[in-house]
N, C-alpha and C positions, 0 to 999 in steps of 0.2 A: 317685577310689576308691582305697583303700589297705588294707593289712592290718596287724594288730597281734597279737602272739603273746606269751603269758606262761605260765609254769608255777609251780606251788607243790606242796608235798608235804603228805601227811597220813599218819598211822600207823593201821594196821588192828589187829585183834585175832585170836585163834584161834576166831572164830565169825563168822558173817555180820555185817558192820558197815555202817552207813549214816551217812554224815557229811553234814550240811547245809553245802554250800559256797556257798550263795547270796551271802552277804555278801562272801566273797573274790572271787567272780566279778564282783559289782557294783563292787567297788573297781577291778578291772582294767578294766572298761568305762569307769569315770570317768576313769582315767589315760589311756586311749586317746584320749579327746577326741571319739570318734565319736558322732554324733547319730542316724545311721540306718545300717542294714545288717543283717547276720546275725552272730550270735554262736554259736559251737559250743564245748561243753565235751566233752572226749574223754579216754578212758582208753586208754593204750597197753598196759595189763595185760590178759591174756587170761582172767583170772578175775574181772574187775571190770566194772561197768556204771555208766552215768550216766543219771539219770532225773529228770523233773519230776513232783512229786507234792505233795499237801497235807501239811502237818505236822498230826499228829493230837493234839498237845498232851500227851496222856498217854504215860508211859513205863513199860516193865516194870522189873523189879528189876535188869536188866543195863543199863538206860539206853537201851534200844531203843524208838523211837517205836512205838506199838501198830500203826499202819497198816503200818509196815515189818515188824514181827513177823508180821502177818497175811500179808504177801507171802512171807516165809520159810516159813511154814506151808503155804501153797499150793504153792510151788515144791518143798517137801519131798515132797508127794504126787505131783508130776509127775516129779521128778528126785531120788530119795532120796540122802542123803548117803553118799559113799563112805567106808566105815569100815575096810575091809581089802582086801588084794589079792584080785582075782577078782570083786569086786562089779561091775566094768565090764571091758570088753576092754582099755581103756587104764588104767594104763600097762603096756605089754608089756616083755619082757626087753631089747629094744634101747633103749627109752626109759630104763629104769633104768640101763643101762650108760652111756648118754650123760650122764645126770644125775650119775652118780658122777664122771665126768670134770670136772664143774663143782663138785665138792665138795658135792653135795646129798645129803641122806639119802634112802633109798628111800621112807620114809614121807611125804616132802614131795611125792611124785608121786601120792599118794592124794587128788587134788583134781579128779578127773574131773567130779564134780557141779558144781563151781564153774565149770569151763570151759563146760559145757552150759548152766548158768543164765545165764552172761554172753552166750552166743550168743542165747538167747531174749530177754533183756532189752535187748540192744544196748549198745554201748560208747560211744555219744555221744548228746547231745541238742543240738538247734539251736533257736534262737528269734530272732524279729525284734527289732531295736532300733528304737524309734520315739521321737523327741525325747529321745534319750540314756538311755532306760529299756528294760530287758528286758521283753518282753511275756510274762509268766508267768501272767497271770490273777490274780484276786483272792487266791487262796490258794496259788498255785504256789511251790514251793521247789525248788532244784536239789540232788539227793542224789548222792553218790559212793558206790556200793555195792561192797564187797569180799566176795565169796562164798567165798573161800578159807578153809578152817578148819584147815589143817595147820600154820600158823605166822603170827605177827604180822610185818608188814613195813611199810616205808616205801613209799608209793605216790605217783606223780606225777600231778597233775591238769593237763591241758593246756587252755588257753583260746585260741581263734583267732577273731579278729574280722575281717570284711571289711565295709568301709563307708566312710562319709565324715562 
């Protein structure tokens, strides 16, 4: 039994983004040489999530998969987008002061909705590895979701495999 760990980066936009990372994760699995075990895809970012879902084939005008846009629409009803200070309790004055010490603009802290959506959706997905293949089901794809709408950023995707 051993472990294998790799990361790669992706870039988000100033709107919820969903990037299909299945092929990159599959390449990492192949390089690991593991034939059986558990593979986890994880986001260290507190406004991001990792999920397994079907690709819906159709895209909207922004290039977002329609099933992912449906998810954004549902989450918007549960957790409305933070548009201005006071929409949520967070960020408070102490947080804004701490963020200023990191050279962050106050508006960058208006992402409470993204934090809450990430908590609900989860920041990782795990799947079994059988005969060197991820068990995603017939239509399963791995998506890295970034719910933060205040700025585009480079994000790190972490893949950890335990197996043999």
